[in-house]
NUZAVO-116059 format. One record per atom (N, C-alpha, C): x, y, z; residue in one letter. Coordinates in pm, whole numbers, plus 32768, in hexadecimal, padded with zeros to 4 digits. Each point is the difference from the previous one (the first is absolute). Layout:
<recs>
XYZA...
</recs>
This chain:
<recs>
3496A80370DFM80477FA37F95M807280507FC8M806C7FBE7FE9S807F80417FC7S80377FAE7F99S8037803B7F92K80457FC47F9CK809880038014K80337F797FEEV808C7FEF8018V80387FB67F8DV807980337FD6L803B7FC77F83L80847FAE8030L7FFD7F7C7FD9A80747FAC801BA80547FFC7F7CA807D80148008I8058800F7F8EI807E7FAC8004I801A7FC37F96N80787FA87FEFN804980237F88N806D804F8009T804F803B7F8FT80787FAB7FE1T80067FD47F86G80827FC17FDCG804B80527F9CG80767FD47FCDS8048804F7FA4S7FC380207F7CS7F9F7FA67FD9S7FB6801B7F7ES7F6E7FE48015S7FD47FFB807CS7F6B7FE5800FS7FCB80478078S7F74800B8005L7FC7803C8076L7F7C7FB98019L7FF77FAB8064K7F877FC1802AK7FB180578067K7F7E7FF58001F7FAF8050805EF7F7D7FC68020F7FD48013806DQ7F6E7FE28034Q7FCC807A8048Q7F8780257FE5L7FBA80658049L7F9D7FCA8053L7FFF8013808CF7FA17FC38056F7FAA806F8040F7F867FDB801AE7F9F80478059E80237FCC8089E80268051805CM80297FDB808AM7F9980448067M7FE17FBF8067P803D7F7F803BP7FB57F877FCBP7FAE800C7FA4E7FA97F8E7FD0E80577F9B7FAEE807880277FD2E805C7FB27FB5E7FC87FDB7F71E7FB480537FC0V7FB67FE27F84V806B802E7F96V801E7FA87F9AV805B802D7F93V7FAF80497F99V801F807F7FECL7FB7804C7FA0L80417FFC7F73L807C7FE67FFBA80497FFE7F7EA80887FBC8017A80367FBA7F9ES80867FC78002S80387FFB7F7CS80877FFB7FF8G80357FFC7F75G809380008004G803580187F80I809580047FFBI802C80537F80I805F8044800EV804B80457F8DV807D7FB77FECV801E7FCD7F80E80717FBC7FE1E804D80427F94E807F7FD17FF6R8061802B7F99R801D80928004R8004802F8083I801D808C800FI809B801E7FCEI8000806B7FADG809280217FCDG80187FC17F79G7FAA7FA07FCFL80177FC97F7BL7FA980447F9AL80197FEF7F88P7FC1804C7F90P7F5D7FF7800BP7FCD7F8D802FM7F707FF08011M7FE37FC68080M7FB480338054G7FD57FC98078G7F737FC57FFEG7FDA7FC98068A7F817FC0800DA7FBA8027807EA7F81800F7FFDF7FB08027807DF7F7F7FA78003F7FEB7FD28074A7F867FB28019A7FBE80238086A7F7680118002I7FBF8022807FI7F837FB18002I7FE47FCD8075K7F7A7FB4801AK7FB0804D8068K7F86801C7FDET7FAA80478060T7F737FE67FC9T7FA57FEA8071N7F757FE47FE0N7FE87F7C7FB4N805B7F9F800FG7FF27F857FC0G803080027F6CG803680737FD5Q802A80097F70Q80A080198006Q80427FC77F95K808380167FECK801E80577F8AK80448065800BH802F80647F87H80877FF57FECH80327FF57F88E808B7FFE7FE1E802080577F8DE8081802F7FF4M802280527F9FM809980067FF3M803D80057F85D809380157FE6D800D80967FE3D806180328049T801E80917FF2T808B80228036T803F805E7FC8P808980268032P7FFD8026808CP80637FC28050V800B8024808BV809D801E8018V802380717FE2P809A801E8007P803880028093P7FAB8018805CD80398005808AD7F8F7FE28065D80337FF6807AH7F9A7FDF806BH7F9C806F8019H8021807A7FEAA7FA2806E8014A7F8F7FF67F9FA80187FD27F83V7F997FF37FA0V7FAF7F838027V803A7F92803DA7FB07F8C8026A7FA980278071A803380618061V7FA480258069V7F87804D7FC7V801F805A7FA0K7F87804F7FCAK7FA07FA37FB3K80357FA07FBBL7FA67F9A7FCBL7F9E7FC38062L80377FD18071V7FB07FC2805DV7F9880648040V802E8077802DL7FA18060803AL7F9F80357F9FL802280077F80D7F9980317F99D7F9E7F967FE5D802E7F7C8006A7FA47F947FE6A7F947FFA8070A80248027807AF7F9D80008070F7F8A805F7FE3F801A806D7FB2A7F9380547FDFA7FBD7FD67F84A80497FCF7F9FT7FCF7FC87F87T7F947F988016T80207FA58061Y7FA47F85800FY7FAF801E8083Y7FED80718023N7FAD8030806BN801A7FB58087N80827FE98017V80237FCD807BV7FF7805D8075V803980707FE0I7FFB807A8061I7FFE80817FADI7FBD80648037H7FF980877FB6H805A80628028H803E7FF08079D80528074803CD807F7FA88038D807280227FD5L807B7FB38025L801D801F8099L7FC68065803CN80158020808BN7FB47F948058N7FA47FAF7FBDD7FB97F9F8049D805F7F978027D807A7FF07FC6I80687F98801BI80478040807BI7FE87FC98074V803D80458084V80877FC08021V80207F937FC5A80797FB78029A80357FA17F88A808880027FFDC80427FA17F98C80667FA98053C7FF97F867FE3G80597FA6803CG80667FCA7F8FG807E8012801CH80627FD17F98H804F7F888035H80097F9A7FAER80547F878015R8090802C7FF5R80517FDC8064I809280118003I80467F79801FI804F7FD97F9EV80427F798011V80577FF6807DV805B8062800EQ806E7FFC8066Q7FF580808062Q7FDE7FD1807BG80018069806BG806D7FE38063G80587FA07FE0G80677FDE8058G7FE07FE38091G805E801B805AA7FD87FF68094A7FC880788036A7FDF80657FABY7FCC80788037Y7F677FF38027Y7FBB7FAD7FB1Y7F6B7FF98010Y7FC07F7B8017Y7FBE7FF7806CD7FC57F888027D7F5E800F7FE9D7FDE806E7FC2Q7F76801A7FE2Q7FF5805E7F9DQ7F8A80267FC7S7FE780597FA2S800580908045S802980687FB1V800F80828039V7FD580757F9AV7FD4806A8032L7FE3806F7FACL8081803A7FCDL800280367F7FV807580237FBCV8032808B8038V807780148021D803F807F801AD80867FFC7FC6D804C806E8014A8092800A7FC4A804E7F9A8037A7FF67FDA8078S80587F90803CS7FE27F7F7FBBS7F837FE27FF3V7FDC7F787FC2V803880057F71V7FEB80687FB6L803480077F72L809A7FEE7FF9L804180388065A809C7FF17FFDA80187F73801EA7FB97FB48054H801F7F7A8024H7FEB7FA67F82H7F8E80187FB8V7FE67FB17F8FV805C80127F96V8031807E7FF0E8072801E7F9CE80747FB3802BE802B800C8077E80757FBE8031E80057F6D7FE8E7F887FBC8015L7FF67F717FEDL7FF37FCE7F78L800280607FA2S80007FD97F6DS806A7F9F7FD5S807580088041D806B7FB27FDDD7FD17F68801CD7FAB7FE8805AL7FCB7F798023L7F897FD17FAFL7FC5805D7FB9A7F887FEB7FA5A800480567F83A806F7FF27FB8P801780647F94P7F9C7FFA7F8FP7FB47F8B7FF2L7F9A7FF87F9BL7F7280308030L7FF3801A8084H7F858015803BH7FF880918047H805780138067N7FED8080804AN7FF880797FACN806180147F9FP7FFF80847FAFP7F8380087FB8P7FC87F8C7FC3S7F7C800D7FBAS7F918025805BS7FFF7FCA807CH7F95801D8061H7FF880908020H807E803E800AL801180918020L7FCF80597F85L80187FD57F89V7FD380437F8BV7F6980068009V7FC07F8E8014G7F697FF5800FG7FCE805B806EG803E7FF28072Y7FD48056806FY800080957FDBY806780287FCCR800F80977FE5R7F9980307F8CR7FE07F977F9EA7F98802F7F9EA7F7B8007803FA7FEA7F9D8061F7F75800A8046F7FF880728067F806E801F803AK80038069805BK7FDC80837FBCK804080157F8DE7FDB80747FB6E7F7780047FCCE7FD27F907FDDA7F747FF87FC3A7F90800A806CA80267FD28075L7FA37FFA8078L804280338073L801580858003P804780488073P7FB18003807FP7F7F7FF67FFDK7FAA80058075K7FF27F7A804AK801E7F967FB9A7FF47F7C8038A80877FE6805AA7FDB7FA48063S807D7FDA8056S803D7F8A7FA7S807E7FED801EH80497F917FB3H804D7FB6805DH7FED7F727FFAT80397FA1805ET80567FA07FABT80737FDB8045F805A7F9B7FC6F7FE37F808050F7FE77F897FB4V7FE57F7D8033V80727FAC7FD6V80527FCC805FF80817FC37FCEF7FF57F5C8003F802C7FC97F95D80087F747FF6D80517FC4806CD8063803B8037T80517FCD805FT7FD2800D8094T7F9C80608013A7FDB801C808EA7FD67F8A8051A7FA77FA27FC7F7FD47F8F8049F806C7FA18028F807280047FC4H80697FA3801FH806B8046806AH7FDB80748032Q8060803C805AQ7FF37FC98090Q7FAF7F9D801DT7FF27FC1807BT80617F89800AT80477FE27F98M80627F917FFAM8073801C806DM80317F9E8038A806C800B8064A808080137FBEA806D80398036P807F800E7FC1P803A7F807FD2P7FF37F958041E80327F7C7FE3E7FC27FD17F7AE7F9480337FE3V7FB67FDC7F85V802380587F8DV800480848015Y8012805A7F97Y809C80207FDDY805B7FDC8055L808780197FE0L80477F857FB2L805480207FACY80507FA87FB1Y80857FE18047Y80347F8E7FFDP80817FDD8043P807680377FB2P800B807C7FE8I806780427FC8I803B806C805AI807780447FDDP80338063805BP7F9180618034P7FFC8017807FY7F8B804B8031Y7FFD80917FD6Y807080387FDDE8004808D7FD2E7FBC800E7F78E7FE47F947FB0Y7FBA800E7F8AY7F6E801D8025Y7FD67FCE8070Y7F77802C802CY7FF080858038Y806580268055T800080798038T8027807B7F9FT80537FD97FA3D802E806F7F9DD7FAB80057F82D7FCD7F997FDEY7FC27FF77F72Y7F7F7FBE8005Y7FBE7FE28075K7F7B7FD78017K7FE37F7E7FBFK80617FA77FF7V7FEF7F797FC7V7FC27FA5805DV7F877FD17FECR7FB27FB5805BR7F847FC67FAER7FBA7FAD803CR7F817FCE7FC4R7F8B80698016R7FC080247F9FY7F9480618011Y7F7A7FC07FD3Y80027F9A7F9DG7F8A7FC57FCCG7FA9805A7FA5G7F997FC67FC9A7FAC804B7FABA7F727FCD8003A7FA9802F7FB8H7F727FD38003H7FB880118087H804180538054G7FD380098087G7F6A801D8010G7FD7805E7FA7T7F6F80298000T7FA57F827FE6T80267FB57FA1S7FAD7F837FD7S80127F9C8075S806E7FF0803AH80037F968074H7FB5802D8075H7FFB80828024Q7FA880348067Q7F787FED7FDCQ7FCC80277F88Y7F777FF37FE4Y7FD47F6F8006Y80437FA17FBEI7FCD7F767FFDI80047FC2808FI8062802A8051A80047FC7808AA7F8D803A804FA7FE0807B7FFBN7F8D803E8050N7F7E7FC47FC4N7FF17FFD7F72R7F807FDD7FCDR7FE17F648015R80667FB48004T7FEA7F738014T7FDD7FE38093T803B805A805FA7FD67FEE8085A7F6E80258011A7FCB805A7FBDE7F6E80238002E7FB47F8C7FC9E802E7FC87F91L7FB77F867FC6L7FFF7F8C805EL806C7FF2804FM80047F9E8065M7FB580198078M7FD3807B800ED7FB68034806DD80587FF08087D808580267FF2R805080028074R805C80797FFCR802480328070P805D80778003P808F7FDB7FC0P8027805E7FA7V80857FE47FC2V806D7FF7806BV7FEA803F8074T80657FFA8065T80077F80804BT7FA87FA27FDFE80077F778037E802D7F997FA3E802F80247F87L80137FA37F90L809380007FD7L80367F957FD0N807C7FF07FBCN7FDA7FDE7F6BN802D80597FAEL7FDE7FF27F73L80807FF47FA1L7FF47FC87F8EI806680067FA2I7FBF80297F78I8022807B7FD9T7FBD803B7F8DT80577FFE7F85T7FC67FD17F97L80437FE17F82L7FC680667F94L8055805E7FE3H7FDD80657F92H80477FC97F86H7FC17FA87FA9L80387FCA7F8DL7FCA803B7F7EL8056804B7FBDG7FD6803B7F7EG807E7FFA7FAEG800F80527F9EN8086800B7FAFN806980128062N7FF2805D8062G804F80168077G7FB77FA88070G805A7FCF8050A7FC97FA2806DA804880188078A7FB980028073S804380088084S7FA27FB38063S80467FD18071I7FB67FB58067I80228042808AI7F9D800A804ES801B80398088S7FC97FAA8071S80447FFA806AA7FD27FCB807DA7FC6806C805CA7F7B7FEB8021V7FBC806A804CV7FD37FC28084V80368038806AE7FEA7FCB8089E7FB0806D804DE7F857FDB8025K7FA8805B804DK7FEE808B7FB6K7FFE7FFD7F7DG7FE680757FB1G8075804E7FD7G807B7FD0802FK808180457FE8K805A7FAA7FABK804780367F96C80527FBB7FB0C80807FE28047C80287F788006V807A7FD78045V80647FD17F94V7FDF7FE77F88N80637FD77F9AN7FBC801D7F7BN8050800E7F99T7FD280187F7BT80717FD47F9FT7FD87FD37F84S80617FBD7FA2S805180617FB2S7FCB806C7FECM804E80677FA7M805F80438064M807180397FBEG806A802E8050G801980987FF5G807880177FEDL802C808E7FDBL7FB0803A7F93L7FE47FAB7F9BT7FC180177F8AT7F907F9A7FE4T7FA980187F9AP7F9D7F957FDDP803E7F8B7FB0P807E7FFC7FF3L80437F937FBBL800B7F87804EL800A800E8082D80107F978062D7F807FAC8012D801D7F86803DG7F8B7FB08021G7FE47F917FA7G7F797FE87FE6V7FD67F857FB4V801180277F61V7FF67F917FB8M8004800F7F6DM7F8780557FC8M8018804B7FA0M7F8A80597FD0M7FF37FF37F6CM7FB880567FC2G7FE580057F6CG808780067FB5G804680738016T808280147FCBT807280148059T7FDE7FF78090R8071801A805DR80297F768031R80817FF58016S80307F788032S7FDD7FE38090S7FE8806C8054G7FF57FE38085G808B7FE58040G800B7FC8806ES807A7FED8049S806A7FA87FB8S806C802D7FD9V80737FA97FC5V807680178051V80697FA47FE4D80828016803FD803B80887FC9D802880618054P803180817FCBP807E7FF47FAAP804E7F9A800DA807C7FE87FB1A7FD47FF17F6DA7F857FDC7FEDI7FD37FF47F6FI8016807E7FB3I7FF380708042V800080817FB6V809780137FD3V80667FEB8051S8085801A7FD9S80317F977F98S7FD17F78801BY80227F967FA0Y7FCB801C7F7AY7F81801B7FF1L7FCE80227F7BL8033807C7FBEL80228064805ES8042807A7FCAS807C7FE17FABS80507FA18044V80807FDC7FB7V7FDE7FA97F85V7FAA7F9E8012K7FE57FA77F8FK7FBB80487F86K7FA580638021L7FBA803C7F98L803A80887FD8L806280298044G803880877FE1G7FA0806D8018G7FAE7FF48069K7F9880648020K802080428080K7FCA80758016T8018803C8088T7F9B7FC08063T8021801C8081A7FAA7FCD806BA7F6F802B7FF0A7FF480827FDCS7F8080347FE6S7FA77FB97F94S804E7FD77F9FE7FCA7FBE7F82E7FCC7F7F8034E80477FB38051I7FE17F7D802DI7F88800F8059I7FFC8064805DV7F8580178053V7F7F801D7FB1V8018804D7F8DD7F9480187F9FD7FD07F777FCCD80527FA77FE9I7FD67F7C7FC6I7FB67FB8806BI802F8001807DL7FB87FBE806EL7F77803C801BL7FF180857FDCN7F8080438014N7F927FEB7F88N80467FFF7F87K7FA2800B7F8CK7FFB7F837FAAK80627FA7800BK800C7F8F7FA6K80077F77804BK7FE17FFD807AS80157F8D8050S7F747FCD8030S7FF87FAF8072G7F837FDB802CG7FB97F967F9EG7F8180128003M7FB67FA47FA2M802C800D7F6FM801C807D7FD7L802980197F7FL80857FB87FE1L806680178058G80827FCD7FE5G80057F678009G7FBF7FBE8056V7FFF7F727FFEV7FB17FBA7F9CV7F8B80397FE4S7FAC7FC07F90S802A80267F76S803B80787FEDG801A80247F83G7F7E80167FA9G7F8F8012804DI7F83800F7FB6I7FBA8084801EI7FEB801B8088S7FBA807D8024S801480168096S7FDD80768027S7FFF80278093S7F757FED8039S7FA27FE37FA0D7F727FF48032D7FDE7F6E8030D7FD17FF3806EA7FE07F818039A7F9A7FB17FA4A7FAB80487FC9R7FA27FC07FA5R803B7FB67F88R806580427FC2D804A7FC27F92D804D7F908035D803980068070I80417F898038I7FA67F8A8016I7F88801A8033E7F997F9E800DE7FDE7FBB7F7DE7FE480557F9AN7FE37FC97F88N80757F9F7FC2N8077802E801AA80707FB77FC9A80197F798052A7FE2800D8083M80037F828046M7FA07F977FD3M7F82802C7FE2A7F977FA37FCAA80317FC87F82A8058803D7FADE80317FC67F83E80827FA2801EE801E7FFD807CG80767FA08022G8083804C7FF1G800E807E7FF7N807C80507FF3N80557FEC8086N806B7FC57FF8E80577FDB807BE8029807A8042E802B80647FB5R802F80808042R7F8F804B8054R7F947FEE7FCAA7F8A803D8045A7FDF7FBB807BA80057F767FF4I7FF07FB0807DI806680138064I8077800C7FD7L807980258062L7FE98092803CL7FC680597FB5T7FF18082802CT7F997FFE8071T7F927FAE7FEDR7FA27FF68073R803D7FB8807BR80507FA17FE9K803C7FBA806BK805B805D8054K805380527FC0I804E805B8046I7FAE8065804AI7F9980367FB7Y7FAE80678042Y7FBA7FCB8079Y7FD37F807FFET7FB87FC2806ET80657FF28071T80747FCF7FE1R805C7FE08069R803080798043R801F806B7FB7R802580788040R7FA780388064R7F7C7FFA7FDCI7F96802A8052I7FF07FAF807EI800D7F837FE9M7FF77F9A8069M806E80188068M8076801A7FCFE806F80178061E7FE88082805AE7FCE80617FC0V7FE380788049V7F8C7FF0806EV7F907FC67FCBV7F8D7FEB804FV802C7FA88079V80517F937FE1G80237FA98068G805980448067G805680597FDDS806080398067S7FA6806F8050S7F98803E7FC3Y7FB180588047Y7FA67FB0806BY7FDA7F8E7FD3A7FAA7FAC805EA80507FDC807AA807D7FE37FE5M80567FEB8073M801980798056M800E806F7FC6Q801580818050Q7F7F801C8051Q7F8F7FE67FC9L7F838027803FL7FD57F9B8063L80307F8D7FECG7FDB7F928061G7F777FC17FECG7FA180557FE0R7F7B7FCF7FE0R7FCB80527F90R7FBD7FC47F99V7FCB80457F98V7F647FF37FFDV7FB9806F8006D7F6A7FF68005D7FCA80027F6ED804080497FA2A7FD280077F70A806D801B7FA7A7FEB7FC87F95L805C801C7F87L7FA780537F98L802E806E7FC9I7FA480557FB4I803E801B7F77I7FBF7FE37F92F802D801A7F78F7FC480867FC5F805580517FC5A7FD3807F7FC6A805B80177F87A7FDB805E7FBDG8052802D7F77G7FC47FAB7F8FG803180277F87G7FCE7FCA7F82G800D7F608003G80727FC6801EV80107F768009V7FB87FC1807DV800C803F8070G7FC97FD08076G7F6C7FF97FFDG7FC780607FC1E7F64800C8000E7FC37FAA7F91E80527FE87F85N7FC57FC47F93N80387F7E7FD4N807A7FD6801FD803F7F8D7FD0D7FE27F8C8056D7F997FBA7FD3V7FCA7F8C8057V806D7F908018V80457FE57F87D806B7F95800DD8074801E8052D802980847FF2A806F802F8050A7FE97FFC809AA7F8480308022R7FDA7FF38088R80067F678036R7FCA7FB37FAEA80037F68802EA80817FC58005A805A80207FA8D80937FD98000D803B80308080D7FF1807C801FI803C803C807CI7FC37FB3807FI7F827FFD800BL7FC57FB98070L802F7F768012L80067FB37F90N802D7F738003N808E7FF2802DN8054806E7FEDA808A7FF6801AA801F801E8098A7F9580328045L800C80288087L7FE67F87805AL80557FA17FF2H7FE77F7A804AH8005801B8098H805180578035G800F8009808CG7F8980518048G7FAB80407FAAL7F968044803FL7F857FAE7FF3L7FA38007805ED7F867FAE8008D7F9980527FADD80127FE17F79I7FA480447FA4I7FB47F957FACI7F7B80167FFDS7F9A7FB57FA4S7FA980617FC1S80047FF57F79F7FAA805E7FB6F7FAC7FBD7F96F7F9480447FD5S7F9D7FCA7FABS8022801E7F6BS80167FA27FA9D801F80207F6FD7F86804D7FC9D7F847FE38023D7F8E804F7FD2D800E8099802AD8012800C807BL800F808D8039L806F80467FC4L80727FB57FE5N807B80467FCCN7FE880247F6EN7F9C7FC47FBCN7FE780157F73N7FAE80837FF0N802D806A8043N7FBF80817FFAN8067806B7FEEN7FD3806C7FC4R805D80647FDCR7FCD80958035R806380418035G7FD880908027G7F96801E8056G7FE27FAD805EK7F9B80148061K802F7FE38093K7FC980438060E80247FE3808BE7FBF7F778021E80497FA0802CL7FD97F7E8011L80617FB38052L7FC67FAD8060R80547F9D8048R7FFC7F7F7FB3R80797FD27FE5I80087F867FAEI802E7F858048I801C8013807ES802D7F8E8055S7F887FBC802CS800D7F7F8029T7F877FB18033T7FFF801A80A0T7F897FDC803AP7FEC8018808BP80697FB28055P80367F907FD1E80657FB2804DE8090803B7FFDE8011805E7F9ES808480397FEDS80338052807CS807C7FCF8030G803D8054806BG801880917FE6G8020801D7F80V801E80817FD0V7F98802B7FA5V7FBD80738012E7FA080307F9DE804B80377F7EE7FBD7FEA7F9AV8041803C7F84V7F9480547FB6V802E80717FE5W7F9D806E7FC5W803080327F85W7FA380267FA4I801E80597F8EI7FCA808A8031I8051805C7FEAC7FCC8090802EC803E80697F9DC7FAF801E7F92P802D80647FA8P80298083804DP8079802E7FD4T803B80728042T7FBD807C7FCFT8010806F804EN7FC7807E7FD3N80518074803FN8074800D7FC5E806180678033E7FC3808B7FEFE7FB3801E7F99E7FC780817FF4E7FA4802A806DE7FB27F988037L7FAC8021806EL8050802E8079L80697FAF801EV805680248071V803A80977FE8V8028801D7F8BI803280857FEAI7F8E8064801DI7F8B7FEB7FCEA7F8A805A8015A7FDD80128088A80057F91804DR7FE17FFF808ER80558061804CR808E7FE87FDBD805E80538058D7FF780937FDDD7FEB80147F78A7FF4808D7FD6A7F88804C803CA7F977FB38012Y7F7E80348039Y801F80128096Y80367F9F8037R80198008809BR805F807C801AR806680117FB8L805880718026L7FD680877FC6L7F9580037FACN7FD6807D7FCAN7FE28068806BN8020807E7FE3R7FE5805E806BR7FE6808B7FAFR
</recs>
């Protein structure tokens, strides 16, 4: 038995899960939040109990120490050397990596280089990696890339119709995101269907505050909705998804803002929040719809239509769809959003049960036996994928 730590470091947060491998038993999980602010917050769940505290967390090194000290405090482990491997989530691996890799100087250089493509993520991931590397020098360290699963897309899918030198000189292309989630739910649903993933055509919907959709043909990604950055694709909580690029220059002139400021609005003040004027949370939109709020109703209609358009185009690309899979906070828990999306997919032979759809957060087939396309809810587990790869590559 080996203890493996899965880590997801953000600019002001650090999520973690400690696994006993290969049994895949979660020994502890939690999060450190508000890193760098005057007062931070720490929560850990272990042995069925949750422990929370507010405490100053000035930097990621302190956050790492909080996590590792808690393992001893709550009798999770007694010797840090029992942690044999750490897996680190990395948002942007570019075209360099189509799978997870052990960290070395070359890998670090590539992730640094790609920070321009993920300025809010890659630098934070590296800070977290270095803090854990210092605290756990005997453990192996693996980078697990959000973009790796999408590297099987063909050039005609990932290239944009812009001057080719922008791709060769500046790496402008579609990379996608949430790849770890799409890979997990595709493989897990194939297991639930009792069929090899290599025989299936799947459309995976990772629908949360951030949202992306992928077409998975025989276990390989052939298309995905996010692009150069996670701003592209379907409507999200605060992100616009795909819009006419001329909107940026038009609004820049009208509002007297820079292009960067407009992109910031498209990232942080658009999507469900921008259209509804209420919230980026689908639950708040649902409540407002129930009260007859017209902008909330419009928000749901746009959200449904954008997803329908992507799923429909992927169905055409795949030619045959064996299953449609919902994951993420909205995909796993929003009963009405799932129903609206499925009802909008007129061109697909889908029949689903309202009673079965009225479930949240569980692995479940919600389509009826006569449905030509199976529909599944499959809660994602990115941390497990990270732990599996870290364990597999440990040496």
